[in-house]
C-alpha positions as CSV (number, residue, x, y, z in Angstrom):
1,X,-51.3,0.1,-55.7
2,X,-54.4,-1.4,-57.1
3,X,-54.6,-1.3,-60.9
4,X,-57.5,-1.7,-63.3
5,X,-58.2,-5.3,-64.0
6,X,-58.0,-4.4,-67.7
7,X,-54.3,-4.2,-67.2
8,X,-53.7,-6.7,-64.4
9,X,-55.4,-9.7,-66.0
10,X,-53.5,-9.3,-69.2
11,X,-50.2,-9.2,-67.3
12,X,-51.1,-12.0,-64.9
13,X,-52.4,-14.4,-67.6
14,X,-49.9,-13.8,-70.4
15,X,-46.2,-14.6,-70.3
16,X,-43.9,-11.7,-70.8
17,X,-41.4,-11.2,-73.5
18,X,-38.2,-9.3,-72.6
19,X,-35.9,-7.7,-75.1
20,X,-34.1,-4.6,-76.3
21,X,-34.7,-1.1,-77.6
22,X,-32.2,1.7,-77.4
23,X,-31.4,4.3,-74.6
24,X,-30.4,7.4,-76.4
25,X,-28.4,10.3,-74.9
26,X,-28.0,12.3,-78.2
27,X,-29.8,11.1,-81.3
28,X,-28.2,13.7,-83.5
29,X,-24.6,12.7,-83.1
30,X,-25.7,9.1,-82.3
31,X,-24.7,8.4,-78.7
32,X,-26.5,5.9,-76.5
33,X,-25.9,3.7,-73.5
34,X,-25.0,0.0,-73.9
35,X,-27.6,-2.7,-73.8
36,X,-26.3,-5.3,-71.3
37,X,-29.0,-7.9,-70.9
38,X,-32.4,-8.9,-72.3
39,X,-34.8,-11.7,-71.3
40,X,-37.4,-12.7,-73.9
41,X,-40.7,-14.3,-73.0
42,X,-43.6,-14.3,-75.5
43,X,-47.1,-15.7,-75.2
44,X,-49.0,-16.4,-78.4
45,X,-52.7,-17.1,-78.3
46,X,-54.3,-18.0,-81.6
47,X,-51.9,-15.8,-83.7
48,X,-52.2,-12.9,-81.2
49,X,-48.9,-12.2,-79.4
50,X,-48.7,-10.4,-76.1
51,X,-45.2,-9.1,-75.7
52,X,-43.4,-7.3,-72.9
53,X,-39.9,-6.1,-73.6
54,X,-37.4,-5.8,-70.8
55,X,-33.9,-4.5,-71.2
56,X,-31.1,-3.5,-68.9
57,X,-28.9,-0.6,-69.8
58,X,-25.8,0.9,-68.1
59,X,-24.5,4.4,-67.8
60,X,-20.9,3.7,-68.6
61,X,-19.9,7.4,-68.5
62,X,-18.6,9.3,-65.6
63,X,-21.5,11.7,-65.2
64,X,-25.3,11.7,-64.9
65,X,-27.1,12.0,-68.2
66,X,-30.7,12.6,-69.5
67,X,-32.0,9.8,-71.7
68,X,-34.7,8.9,-74.2
69,X,-35.9,5.3,-74.5
70,X,-37.0,4.3,-78.0
71,X,-38.2,0.9,-79.2
72,X,-38.6,-0.1,-82.9
73,X,-42.3,-1.1,-82.7
74,X,-43.8,-2.8,-85.7
75,X,-46.5,-0.8,-87.5
76,X,-49.0,-3.7,-86.8
77,X,-48.3,-3.7,-83.1
78,X,-49.8,-1.4,-80.3
79,X,-48.1,-0.6,-77.1
80,X,-50.1,-1.2,-73.9
81,X,-47.7,-0.7,-70.9
82,X,-44.4,1.0,-70.0
83,X,-42.4,0.6,-66.8
84,X,-38.8,1.5,-65.9
85,X,-36.4,1.3,-63.0
86,X,-34.0,4.2,-62.7
87,X,-31.6,4.8,-59.8
88,X,-33.2,1.9,-57.9
89,X,-36.8,3.0,-58.1
90,X,-39.6,1.5,-60.3
91,X,-42.0,3.8,-62.2
92,X,-44.9,3.2,-64.4
93,X,-46.1,5.5,-67.2
94,X,-49.7,6.4,-68.0
95,X,-51.3,6.6,-71.5
96,X,-52.5,10.2,-71.8
97,X,-53.8,12.4,-74.7
98,X,-51.2,14.0,-76.9
99,X,-48.7,12.6,-79.4
100,X,-45.3,11.3,-78.1
101,X,-42.3,13.6,-78.2
102,X,-39.6,13.7,-80.8
103,X,-36.2,12.1,-80.5
104,X,-34.3,15.0,-82.0
105,X,-34.8,18.8,-81.6
106,X,-36.7,20.6,-84.4
107,X,-34.5,21.5,-87.4
108,X,-32.0,18.7,-86.7
109,X,-31.4,15.3,-88.3
110,X,-31.4,12.0,-86.6
111,X,-28.3,9.9,-86.8
112,X,-28.9,7.6,-89.8
113,X,-27.9,4.4,-87.9
114,X,-30.4,5.1,-85.1
115,X,-33.1,6.1,-87.6
116,X,-32.6,2.9,-89.5
117,X,-32.8,0.8,-86.4
118,X,-36.0,2.5,-85.0
119,X,-38.0,2.3,-88.3
120,X,-41.1,4.3,-89.0
121,X,-43.2,3.7,-85.8
122,X,-41.0,3.7,-82.7
123,X,-42.2,4.1,-79.1
124,X,-40.5,7.2,-77.7
125,X,-40.3,8.1,-74.0
126,X,-38.1,10.8,-72.5
127,X,-36.9,10.1,-68.9
128,X,-37.1,13.3,-66.8
129,X,-34.7,12.0,-64.2
130,X,-31.0,11.7,-65.2
131,X,-29.4,8.3,-65.0
132,X,-26.6,8.5,-62.5
133,X,-23.0,7.7,-63.4
134,X,-22.4,4.0,-63.3
135,X,-26.1,3.2,-62.6
136,X,-28.5,0.9,-64.4
137,X,-31.8,1.5,-66.1
138,X,-34.3,-1.3,-66.8
139,X,-37.2,-0.9,-69.2
140,X,-40.3,-3.0,-69.7
141,X,-42.6,-2.3,-72.6
142,X,-45.7,-4.4,-73.4
143,X,-47.5,-4.5,-76.7
144,X,-50.1,-6.5,-78.5
145,X,-49.7,-7.7,-82.1
146,X,-51.5,-9.8,-84.8
147,X,-49.0,-12.1,-86.3
148,X,-48.5,-12.7,-90.0
149,X,-50.2,-15.8,-91.3
150,X,-50.0,-17.4,-94.8
151,X,-50.8,-21.0,-95.8
152,X,-50.7,-22.3,-92.3
153,X,-47.4,-20.6,-91.3
154,X,-47.4,-18.0,-88.5
155,X,-44.3,-15.8,-88.1
156,X,-43.1,-13.7,-85.2
157,X,-40.1,-11.3,-85.3
158,X,-38.4,-9.5,-82.5
159,X,-36.1,-6.5,-83.3
160,X,-32.8,-7.4,-81.9
161,X,-30.5,-6.4,-84.7
162,X,-27.9,-3.9,-83.4
163,X,-25.3,-4.5,-86.1
164,X,-25.3,-0.8,-87.1
165,X,-25.3,0.5,-83.5
166,X,-22.0,-0.9,-82.3
167,X,-23.3,-2.5,-79.2
168,X,-21.0,-4.9,-77.4
169,X,-22.0,-8.6,-76.7
170,X,-24.8,-8.9,-74.1
171,X,-24.2,-10.6,-70.8
172,X,-27.1,-13.0,-71.6
173,X,-30.2,-13.5,-73.7
174,X,-33.0,-15.7,-72.3
175,X,-35.9,-16.7,-74.5
176,X,-39.1,-18.3,-73.5
177,X,-41.9,-18.8,-76.0
178,X,-45.3,-20.4,-75.4
179,X,-47.9,-21.0,-78.1
180,X,-51.5,-22.1,-77.8
181,X,-54.4,-22.2,-80.3
182,X,-57.2,-24.1,-81.8
183,X,-55.2,-26.0,-84.5
184,X,-52.5,-28.7,-84.4
185,X,-49.0,-27.3,-84.5
186,X,-46.9,-29.4,-86.9
187,X,-43.5,-27.5,-86.8
188,X,-41.7,-24.8,-84.8
189,X,-38.4,-23.2,-85.6
190,X,-36.3,-20.4,-84.2
191,X,-34.1,-19.1,-87.1
192,X,-30.3,-19.0,-86.4
193,X,-30.7,-21.0,-83.1
194,X,-30.6,-24.7,-83.9
195,X,-29.9,-25.5,-80.2
196,X,-33.2,-24.0,-79.0
197,X,-35.2,-26.4,-76.8
198,X,-38.4,-26.9,-78.8
199,X,-41.4,-28.9,-77.6
200,X,-44.6,-29.5,-79.6
201,X,-47.7,-31.1,-78.0
202,X,-50.8,-31.0,-80.2
203,X,-52.3,-27.5,-80.1
204,X,-49.5,-26.1,-77.9
205,X,-45.7,-25.6,-78.2
206,X,-42.8,-24.0,-76.3
207,X,-39.3,-22.8,-77.3
208,X,-36.6,-22.0,-74.8
209,X,-33.1,-20.6,-75.3
210,X,-30.3,-19.2,-73.2
211,X,-27.3,-17.6,-74.8
212,X,-24.3,-16.1,-72.9
213,X,-22.3,-13.4,-74.6
214,X,-25.0,-12.9,-77.2
215,X,-23.9,-10.6,-80.1
216,X,-27.0,-8.7,-81.1
217,X,-26.5,-8.7,-84.9
218,X,-29.8,-10.3,-86.1
219,X,-33.5,-10.3,-85.2
220,X,-35.1,-13.1,-83.3
221,X,-37.4,-14.8,-85.8
222,X,-39.8,-17.6,-85.0
223,X,-42.1,-19.5,-87.3
224,X,-44.6,-22.2,-86.5
225,X,-46.8,-24.2,-88.9
226,X,-50.5,-25.2,-88.3
227,X,-52.2,-28.2,-89.8
228,X,-54.3,-27.4,-92.8
229,X,-57.1,-29.7,-92.0
230,X,-60.4,-28.9,-90.3
231,X,-60.4,-25.3,-91.6
232,X,-63.5,-23.1,-91.1
233,X,-64.0,-20.9,-88.1
234,X,-62.5,-21.1,-84.6
235,X,-63.9,-18.9,-81.9
236,X,-62.4,-17.8,-78.5
237,X,-64.1,-15.6,-75.9
238,X,-63.9,-14.2,-72.4
239,X,-66.2,-12.4,-70.0
240,X,-65.0,-9.6,-67.8
241,X,-66.6,-8.3,-64.6
242,X,-68.7,-5.3,-65.7
243,X,-67.2,-2.9,-63.2
244,X,-63.9,-3.1,-65.1
245,X,-65.3,-2.7,-68.6
246,X,-65.1,1.1,-69.4
247,X,-68.1,1.2,-71.7
248,X,-71.6,-0.2,-72.1
249,X,-71.1,-2.4,-75.1
250,X,-71.2,-5.7,-73.1
251,X,-68.9,-7.6,-70.8
252,X,-68.0,-10.3,-73.4
253,X,-65.2,-10.2,-76.0
254,X,-64.8,-12.7,-78.7
255,X,-62.4,-13.5,-81.6
256,X,-63.3,-15.7,-84.6
257,X,-60.6,-16.8,-87.0
258,X,-62.1,-17.6,-90.4
259,X,-60.3,-19.6,-93.1
260,X,-62.6,-21.4,-95.4
261,X,-61.7,-24.7,-97.0
262,X,-60.0,-23.8,-100.3
263,X,-61.8,-24.8,-103.5
264,X,-60.0,-26.0,-106.7
265,X,-60.9,-22.8,-108.6
266,X,-58.9,-19.6,-108.4
267,X,-60.3,-16.3,-109.5
268,X,-58.7,-14.8,-112.5
269,X,-56.9,-11.5,-112.0
270,X,-56.5,-8.4,-114.1
271,X,-53.6,-6.8,-112.3
272,X,-51.8,-3.4,-112.8
273,X,-48.8,-2.3,-110.9
274,X,-48.6,1.6,-110.8
275,X,-45.1,2.8,-109.8
276,X,-43.9,6.3,-109.0
277,X,-40.7,7.0,-110.9
278,X,-40.4,10.7,-110.1
279,X,-37.1,12.1,-108.7
280,X,-38.3,11.3,-105.2
281,X,-37.6,7.6,-106.0
282,X,-33.9,8.1,-106.6
283,X,-31.5,5.5,-105.2
284,X,-32.5,2.4,-103.2
285,X,-36.2,3.2,-103.3
286,X,-36.3,2.8,-107.1
287,X,-34.4,-0.5,-106.9
288,X,-36.6,-1.9,-104.2
289,X,-39.8,-0.9,-106.2
290,X,-38.4,-2.5,-109.4
291,X,-37.5,-5.7,-107.5
292,X,-41.0,-5.9,-106.1
293,X,-42.6,-5.2,-109.5
294,X,-40.5,-8.0,-111.0
295,X,-41.5,-10.4,-108.3
296,X,-45.2,-9.6,-108.8
297,X,-45.1,-10.0,-112.6
298,X,-43.1,-13.2,-112.3
299,X,-45.6,-14.8,-109.9
300,X,-48.9,-14.2,-111.7
301,X,-51.1,-17.2,-112.3
302,X,-51.8,-18.9,-115.6
303,X,-54.9,-17.1,-117.1
304,X,-54.1,-13.7,-115.4
305,X,-53.8,-10.5,-117.4
306,X,-51.4,-7.7,-116.3
307,X,-49.9,-4.3,-117.1
308,X,-47.4,-1.8,-115.7
309,X,-47.9,1.9,-115.4
310,X,-45.1,4.1,-114.4
311,X,-45.4,7.9,-113.8
312,X,-43.5,11.1,-113.2
313,X,-44.5,14.3,-114.9
314,X,-46.3,12.1,-117.4
315,X,-47.4,8.5,-117.2
316,X,-46.2,5.7,-119.4
317,X,-47.5,2.1,-119.8
318,X,-45.9,-1.2,-120.6
319,X,-48.8,-2.2,-122.9
320,X,-51.9,-0.3,-124.3
321,X,-54.1,-2.7,-122.4
322,X,-53.7,-5.7,-120.1
323,X,-51.9,-8.6,-121.7
324,X,-52.0,-12.3,-120.9
325,X,-49.4,-13.7,-118.5
326,X,-47.1,-15.9,-120.5
327,X,-43.3,-16.3,-120.9
328,X,-43.0,-13.8,-123.7
329,X,-44.9,-11.0,-122.0
330,X,-43.3,-11.8,-118.7
331,X,-39.8,-11.3,-120.1
332,X,-40.8,-8.2,-122.0
333,X,-42.2,-6.7,-118.8
334,X,-39.1,-7.5,-116.7
335,X,-37.0,-5.7,-119.4
336,X,-39.3,-2.8,-119.3
337,X,-39.0,-2.6,-115.5
338,X,-35.2,-2.7,-115.6
339,X,-35.1,0.3,-117.9
340,X,-37.1,2.6,-115.6
341,X,-35.2,5.5,-114.1
342,X,-36.3,8.3,-111.7
343,X,-37.0,11.7,-113.3
344,X,-39.5,14.6,-113.3
345,X,-42.4,15.4,-110.9
346,X,-45.1,13.4,-109.3
347,X,-48.3,13.3,-111.4
348,X,-50.7,11.0,-109.6
349,X,-53.8,11.9,-111.5
350,X,-51.9,11.2,-114.8
351,X,-51.1,7.7,-113.5
352,X,-54.7,6.9,-112.7
353,X,-55.8,8.5,-116.0
354,X,-53.6,5.8,-117.8
355,X,-54.3,2.8,-115.5
356,X,-58.0,2.8,-114.7
357,X,-59.7,3.0,-118.1
358,X,-57.8,-0.2,-119.1
359,X,-60.0,-2.2,-116.8
360,X,-63.1,-1.5,-119.0
361,X,-62.1,-4.6,-121.0
362,X,-61.7,-6.8,-117.9
363,X,-64.4,-9.6,-117.5
364,X,-66.9,-8.8,-114.8
365,X,-66.1,-12.0,-112.9
366,X,-62.4,-11.3,-112.7
367,X,-60.6,-9.7,-109.8
368,X,-59.5,-6.2,-110.9
369,X,-56.5,-5.2,-108.8
370,X,-54.3,-2.0,-108.7
371,X,-51.2,-1.8,-106.6
372,X,-50.2,1.9,-106.5
373,X,-46.9,3.0,-105.1
374,X,-45.8,6.6,-104.5
375,X,-43.1,8.3,-102.5
376,X,-44.2,11.9,-103.0
377,X,-47.0,14.4,-103.0
378,X,-48.7,15.3,-106.3
379,X,-46.9,18.2,-107.9
380,X,-48.5,18.3,-111.3
381,X,-51.8,17.3,-112.7
382,X,-54.6,17.4,-110.1
383,X,-53.0,18.3,-106.8
384,X,-56.0,19.1,-104.6
385,X,-56.8,16.1,-102.4
386,X,-60.6,16.2,-102.7
387,X,-60.6,16.9,-106.5
388,X,-58.1,14.1,-107.1
389,X,-60.1,11.5,-105.0
390,X,-63.3,12.5,-106.9
391,X,-61.4,12.2,-110.2
392,X,-60.2,8.7,-109.4
393,X,-63.6,7.6,-108.3
394,X,-65.1,8.9,-111.5
395,X,-62.6,7.0,-113.5
396,X,-63.4,3.8,-111.7
397,X,-67.2,4.3,-112.1
398,X,-66.7,4.8,-115.8
399,X,-65.2,1.2,-116.2
400,X,-68.3,-0.4,-114.8
401,X,-66.0,-2.7,-112.7
402,X,-65.3,-3.1,-109.0
403,X,-61.6,-2.2,-108.9
404,X,-59.6,-3.0,-105.7
405,X,-57.0,-0.2,-105.3
406,X,-54.2,-0.9,-102.8
407,X,-52.0,2.2,-102.1
408,X,-48.5,2.2,-100.6
409,X,-47.0,5.4,-99.4
410,X,-43.2,5.1,-99.0
411,X,-41.4,7.2,-96.4
412,X,-42.9,10.3,-94.8
413,X,-43.3,12.8,-97.6
414,X,-46.5,11.4,-99.0
415,X,-50.1,12.6,-98.7
416,X,-51.5,9.9,-96.3
417,X,-55.0,11.3,-96.4
418,X,-55.1,11.1,-100.2
419,X,-54.0,7.5,-100.3
420,X,-56.4,6.5,-97.5
421,X,-59.3,8.1,-99.3
422,X,-58.5,6.5,-102.7
423,X,-58.2,3.0,-101.1
424,X,-61.2,3.3,-98.8
425,X,-63.4,4.3,-101.7
426,X,-62.2,1.4,-103.9
427,X,-62.3,-1.8,-101.8
428,X,-58.6,-1.6,-100.9
429,X,-56.4,-0.4,-98.1
430,X,-53.6,2.2,-97.7
431,X,-50.3,1.1,-96.2
432,X,-47.4,3.4,-95.1
433,X,-44.1,1.8,-95.2
434,X,-40.5,2.7,-94.2
435,X,-38.0,3.0,-97.1
436,X,-35.9,0.1,-95.8
437,X,-39.0,-2.2,-95.8
438,X,-40.5,-1.2,-99.2
439,X,-39.5,-4.3,-101.2
440,X,-40.4,-6.8,-98.5
441,X,-43.7,-5.1,-97.7
442,X,-44.8,-5.1,-101.3
443,X,-43.8,-8.8,-101.9
444,X,-45.5,-9.9,-98.7
445,X,-48.6,-8.1,-99.7
446,X,-48.6,-9.7,-103.2
447,X,-48.1,-13.2,-101.8
448,X,-51.3,-12.6,-99.8
449,X,-53.5,-11.3,-102.6
450,X,-52.1,-13.5,-105.4
451,X,-55.1,-16.0,-105.3
452,X,-58.4,-14.4,-104.3
453,X,-61.1,-16.8,-103.3
454,X,-63.9,-14.6,-102.0
455,X,-64.5,-11.0,-103.1
456,X,-66.6,-8.2,-101.6
457,X,-67.5,-10.2,-98.5
458,X,-70.3,-9.1,-96.2
459,X,-70.8,-10.2,-92.6
460,X,-74.3,-10.9,-91.4
461,X,-74.8,-11.7,-87.7
462,X,-77.8,-13.5,-86.2
463,X,-79.0,-11.4,-83.2
464,X,-81.8,-13.8,-82.2
465,X,-79.5,-15.5,-79.6
466,X,-78.2,-12.3,-78.0
467,X,-76.6,-9.0,-78.7
468,X,-73.4,-9.0,-80.8
469,X,-71.9,-5.6,-81.6
470,X,-68.8,-3.7,-82.7
471,X,-67.2,-6.4,-84.8
472,X,-64.0,-5.4,-86.5
473,X,-62.5,-5.1,-89.1
474,X,-65.3,-3.3,-90.9
475,X,-65.8,-3.7,-93.8
476,X,-64.4,-7.2,-94.2
477,X,-61.3,-7.5,-96.4
478,X,-61.3,-9.9,-99.4
479,X,-60.4,-13.5,-98.7
480,X,-57.4,-14.9,-100.4
481,X,-56.1,-18.5,-100.7
482,X,-54.1,-19.4,-97.6
483,X,-55.1,-16.3,-95.6
484,X,-57.5,-15.7,-92.7
485,X,-60.0,-13.1,-91.6
486,X,-59.9,-12.4,-87.9
487,X,-63.1,-11.0,-86.5
488,X,-63.1,-9.4,-83.0
489,X,-66.2,-8.1,-81.3
490,X,-68.4,-7.6,-78.2
491,X,-71.3,-9.5,-76.8
492,X,-73.7,-9.1,-73.8
493,X,-73.0,-11.6,-71.0
494,X,-76.3,-13.4,-71.5
495,X,-75.5,-14.1,-75.2
496,X,-74.8,-17.9,-75.6
497,X,-74.3,-18.4,-79.3
498,X,-72.4,-16.6,-82.1
499,X,-74.1,-17.3,-85.5
500,X,-72.9,-15.5,-88.6
501,X,-72.7,-15.7,-92.4
502,X,-70.1,-14.3,-94.7
503,X,-71.4,-13.8,-98.2
504,X,-69.4,-12.8,-101.3
505,X,-68.7,-13.9,-104.8
506,X,-66.1,-16.2,-106.5
507,X,-65.8,-16.5,-110.2
508,X,-69.0,-14.5,-110.6
509,X,-70.9,-17.0,-108.4
510,X,-72.5,-16.1,-105.0
511,X,-70.7,-17.8,-102.1
512,X,-71.9,-18.3,-98.5
513,X,-70.0,-19.4,-95.5
514,X,-72.1,-20.1,-92.3
515,X,-70.6,-20.6,-88.8
516,X,-71.9,-21.2,-85.3
517,X,-70.0,-21.0,-82.0
518,X,-71.0,-21.6,-78.4
519,X,-69.7,-18.5,-76.6
520,X,-70.5,-19.6,-73.1
521,X,-68.5,-22.8,-73.5
522,X,-65.5,-21.0,-75.0
523,X,-65.4,-18.1,-72.5
524,X,-62.2,-18.6,-70.4
525,X,-60.2,-16.1,-68.3
526,X,-57.0,-16.9,-70.3
527,X,-58.6,-15.0,-73.3
528,X,-58.6,-11.7,-71.4
529,X,-56.1,-10.4,-74.1
530,X,-59.1,-10.0,-76.3
531,X,-59.9,-6.7,-74.6
532,X,-56.7,-5.2,-75.8
533,X,-57.1,-6.7,-79.3
534,X,-60.6,-5.4,-79.7
535,X,-59.6,-1.9,-78.6
536,X,-56.6,-2.0,-81.1
537,X,-58.8,-3.0,-84.0
538,X,-61.5,-0.4,-83.2
539,X,-58.8,2.3,-82.9
540,X,-57.4,1.3,-86.3
541,X,-60.9,1.4,-87.8
542,X,-61.6,4.9,-86.5
543,X,-58.2,6.1,-87.6
544,X,-58.9,5.0,-91.1
545,X,-62.1,7.0,-91.0
546,X,-60.3,10.0,-89.5
547,X,-57.7,10.1,-92.2
548,X,-60.5,10.4,-94.8
549,X,-61.7,13.7,-93.3
550,X,-60.4,17.2,-93.3
551,X,-58.3,17.3,-90.2
552,X,-59.9,20.4,-88.7
553,X,-63.6,19.4,-89.4
554,X,-66.0,18.9,-86.6
555,X,-66.4,15.2,-87.7
556,X,-62.6,14.7,-87.5
557,X,-62.3,16.4,-84.1
558,X,-65.1,14.1,-82.8
559,X,-63.4,11.0,-84.1
560,X,-60.1,12.2,-82.7
561,X,-61.6,12.6,-79.2
562,X,-63.3,9.1,-79.5
563,X,-60.0,7.5,-80.5
564,X,-58.2,9.2,-77.5
565,X,-60.9,8.0,-75.1
566,X,-60.6,4.4,-76.2
567,X,-56.8,4.5,-76.2
568,X,-56.7,5.8,-72.6
569,X,-59.7,3.7,-71.3
570,X,-58.3,0.5,-72.6
571,X,-54.6,1.2,-72.3
572,X,-53.7,0.8,-75.9
573,X,-51.3,3.5,-77.3
574,X,-52.2,5.1,-80.6
575,X,-50.9,8.0,-82.7
576,X,-52.9,10.6,-80.7
577,X,-51.8,9.4,-77.2
578,X,-48.4,8.9,-75.5
579,X,-46.8,7.5,-72.4
580,X,-46.4,10.1,-69.7
581,X,-45.9,10.6,-66.0
582,X,-43.9,8.4,-63.8
583,X,-46.1,6.7,-61.2
584,X,-44.0,4.8,-58.7
585,X,-44.8,1.1,-57.9
586,X,-45.7,0.3,-54.3
587,X,-44.5,-2.8,-52.5
588,X,-47.8,-4.7,-53.2
589,X,-46.9,-4.8,-56.9
590,X,-44.4,-7.1,-58.6
591,X,-41.3,-5.1,-57.8
592,X,-40.7,-4.7,-54.0
593,X,-39.2,-1.4,-53.2
594,X,-39.4,-1.4,-49.4
595,X,-35.6,-1.4,-48.9
596,X,-34.9,1.1,-51.7
597,X,-34.2,4.7,-50.6
598,X,-35.5,7.0,-53.3
599,X,-32.9,9.6,-54.4
600,X,-33.3,13.1,-53.1
601,X,-33.9,14.3,-56.7
602,X,-37.3,12.6,-56.7
603,X,-38.7,15.0,-54.1
604,X,-41.8,13.0,-53.6
605,X,-43.6,10.1,-55.2
606,X,-47.2,9.3,-55.9
607,X,-48.6,6.2,-54.1
608,X,-51.8,6.2,-56.2
609,X,-55.4,6.6,-55.1
610,X,-57.6,4.3,-53.1
611,X,-60.2,3.0,-53.8
612,X,-59.7,2.8,-57.6
613,X,-62.2,2.5,-59.3
614,X,-64.2,4.7,-56.8
615,X,-67.6,6.2,-56.3
616,X,-68.0,9.0,-55.5
617,X,-64.8,9.9,-53.5
618,X,-61.2,8.8,-53.4
619,X,-57.9,9.5,-51.5
620,X,-54.7,10.3,-53.4
621,X,-51.6,9.2,-51.3
622,X,-48.1,10.5,-51.8
623,X,-44.8,10.2,-49.9
624,X,-42.6,13.3,-49.4
625,X,-38.8,13.0,-49.2
626,X,-37.7,16.6,-49.5
627,X,-39.6,19.4,-47.7
628,X,-37.8,22.4,-49.3
629,X,-41.3,23.2,-50.7
630,X,-44.2,22.0,-48.6
631,X,-46.9,23.6,-50.8
632,X,-48.5,21.1,-53.2
633,X,-51.2,21.4,-55.8
634,X,-53.3,18.5,-57.1
635,X,-54.9,19.2,-60.5
636,X,-57.5,16.7,-61.8
637,X,-58.2,16.6,-65.6
638,X,-60.6,14.8,-67.9
639,X,-59.4,13.0,-71.0
640,X,-59.7,16.1,-73.1
641,X,-57.3,17.9,-70.9
642,X,-59.9,20.2,-69.2
643,X,-59.3,21.1,-65.6
644,X,-62.0,19.4,-63.4
645,X,-60.7,20.3,-59.9
646,X,-57.7,22.0,-58.3
647,X,-56.8,21.3,-54.6
648,X,-54.0,23.0,-52.7
649,X,-52.4,21.5,-49.6
650,X,-49.5,22.2,-47.3
651,X,-47.7,19.2,-45.8
652,X,-46.3,19.3,-42.3
653,X,-43.3,17.0,-42.7
654,X,-41.7,14.2,-44.6
655,X,-43.5,10.9,-44.9
656,X,-46.9,9.7,-46.1
657,X,-49.5,12.3,-46.9
658,X,-52.9,12.2,-48.6
659,X,-55.4,14.4,-50.4
660,X,-59.2,13.7,-50.3
661,X,-61.2,14.3,-53.5
662,X,-65.0,14.3,-53.0
663,X,-65.7,13.8,-56.7
664,X,-66.9,17.3,-57.2
665,X,-65.7,19.7,-59.9
666,X,-64.7,23.4,-59.5
667,X,-68.4,24.3,-59.5
668,X,-69.1,21.9,-56.7
669,X,-71.1,19.6,-59.0
670,X,-70.6,15.9,-59.2
671,X,-68.1,14.8,-61.9
672,X,-69.3,12.1,-64.3
673,X,-68.1,8.5,-64.7
674,X,-64.9,8.1,-66.6
675,X,-61.1,8.1,-66.5
676,X,-59.4,11.1,-64.9
677,X,-55.8,12.1,-64.9
678,X,-54.4,13.7,-61.7
679,X,-51.1,15.6,-61.4
680,X,-49.4,16.4,-58.1
681,X,-46.8,19.2,-58.2
682,X,-44.8,21.7,-56.2
683,X,-42.3,24.3,-57.3
684,X,-39.7,21.6,-58.2
685,X,-41.4,18.4,-59.2
686,X,-44.6,16.9,-60.6
687,X,-46.0,13.4,-61.1
688,X,-49.1,12.1,-62.9
689,X,-51.5,9.2,-62.2
690,X,-54.8,7.9,-63.5
691,X,-58.0,6.9,-61.8
692,X,-61.5,5.7,-62.7
693,X,-64.8,7.0,-61.3
694,X,-67.6,4.4,-61.9
695,X,-71.2,5.3,-60.8
C-alpha cells in the first residue's frame, strides 16, 4: 500500500531503534506477557532522535488473551507511528482524533509496579484481536525527541529497566546507534556497556552492541560530547514535494541551533524557591523536593541573592528578604530546609503574597527567578483560577521587575491550567512531572538556568530574501550558559537565505546576535525528519495556548481542532489524538505477508485505497476471508468525526473486493481537500484507514 511521503521518507532515511514496552493482560493485578527480544537502532541528527521501538512478546499461557501495549514515552517525545504483528499478520495503526484509552477500568487502581514503569506519559494501545496461546506479538513504535543538551554534552535514554516487573532474561539485545551533526564529536559512551563498539569520525559516530541473555534491569543511557569551539548558529533544512505537504505554509523546513559564544560575565540572580509543604507532599515527594532545594541553594553563584518560601495553610519564609549567597547563609538555609514537614492545606496565593514583593529590592539588571513547586490544588486563600492568576500578575507588576516564574506540578492532582497561565504571563514555563522524577527534574532544570546570559530574547527575521514563517518556539526562551535555543520553521521553496537577529539584554546592556544561512545549499533529503519536528513544536506551542483558556470556550475549541488537524495531518501523536484501527500491511511494504494465511477471526482486511493522495476519486480495496456476513458499510469521516459519506455494498464471495468513492459527500457535493478517515465494517468486524484528497 502506498503511504504518504510524510511517513515514508522519515522511515526510509532514518535508522530505526528497537526496544521494549510492556504487553499487559491485567494492569490491576499486574499480569503481562514476557518480553523476549529487543533490537535497538537509533538515528540522531543534530540532537534530534528518531526512534522506533521493536519488541517481541510471547503468550506463555495456555489460552488466548486480550492485551494492551503500553510504552513509557518520555514527556519530551512525540509518537509518530505504531505497527504490530499478531498471529502472523502485520497491522498499522492510524492517528485519529480522540484521547487514547485507559489501562485500567474506571474506579480501579493500576498495579504500582506497572504504574512506576510506565511513568506519566505512556503510549497506550489496546489490541482488539486476542493473542493466541503460544503465539508471538511484535510491536514497532516510532517517536521523535529533542535530546537534552548542556555544556556540549548530549544525552539519550531508552527505558529498558524492568527490575520491578520480574521479566526473565531476554534472548538478545541488539543496539545500533548512528549520530550525525554540524559539530565535532569528541567522546561517546554507553553507560554500563564498556564492550560497546564505538567509532568516532569527526562530525559522526556510531555505537554497536550485541548482548545475549540480557537482563533488563537498567535503562540504556548514551552520552556524546560536542566540541565547544565554533559556536554560533548551525542551520539544516529540507524541501519536500508540495503534493505531500498538507498545508500552504511552504515546502521548506529548517532547523537552526543557536548557542552564542559565552562571555566572561554572568548575570546576577535573585532567586526564590517556593515549595509546597501541604499534606499532599507527605512521604517521598517531600524528601525529593527538599533534596532539590538543597542542591539549588548549594549551587548558587558568588554574588547571587536567594530566599526560600514554603507554604501550606499559611506561608513561611527563610528570610524577610533575599540574602547574599555565602557559606553562613547557605548552611542556615540547608538547616531550614531539613526542618520542613508536610502539614495543612494548599495556599498558593499566600505563597506568592510572601515571595513576589521581596523582588522589589532586586536590581533592575539582575535575573529575578522564581521556581514554584506544588503537588496540589489551592484549597485556601484565592482558589479561583482566573482570580489567582490576576492576583499573581498584579503582585509582579507592583515590583517593577521582570520576574521569571517557572512552575512545576508534581503528580496528577494539580491545576495544570493555573500553573500554565502563571508561567506564561511571567516569562517562564510550566512543567508537569511524575512523582518518581521530581528531584531529578528540578535539579536538571536548575543546572540549565543557573547562569543566564541573554534575557527576554526577541527573534527578528529578514523577509527580504524570501518568506520565512511559523518559527517555534515562540516566544523564545531565555538563553543560559551552556544551553541552546533550537529554532524550527518553514520557508517557501524559492527562499535562498535565512537571515535573523536575536536581541535581548545581559547585565542591563542590550545584546544582539546576527546569523545568516544558505538554505538552498543546506537542503538535503536526509533532513526530512524536520517535518515531524516542526509539527511537534507547533503542537506544543498551541497546547500551551490551549491550557491558558477556559476549556469549553470557543477559542479553546478552535485551538483543539487545529491541534488535532496538525497531529493527524503530520502523523505526530498528541494529547488529543490516539492510535486507532488496524490497517494491514500489503506485500509491497517492508513485511511480506504473501504466505501468511490470516486467521479466521480477522474476517476481512483493508488493503488501503488507490490512488492515495487522490483527486477527485479513489478505490478502497479489501480482502474477505469469512462470508458469514456479506453486507459491508464504508463510512467516510472528516477529522472532526463528522460523517461525509456512507456507502453500502454486498460482496459475492471471498477474495479481493473494492469500493469506489467519487469524492462526493452525502449531499452529492464535492468534498474538500484534506485528510479523511474511512471505516469498513460488517456485523462482526471493522477496520479503519486514512486517505488524503488533494485538489
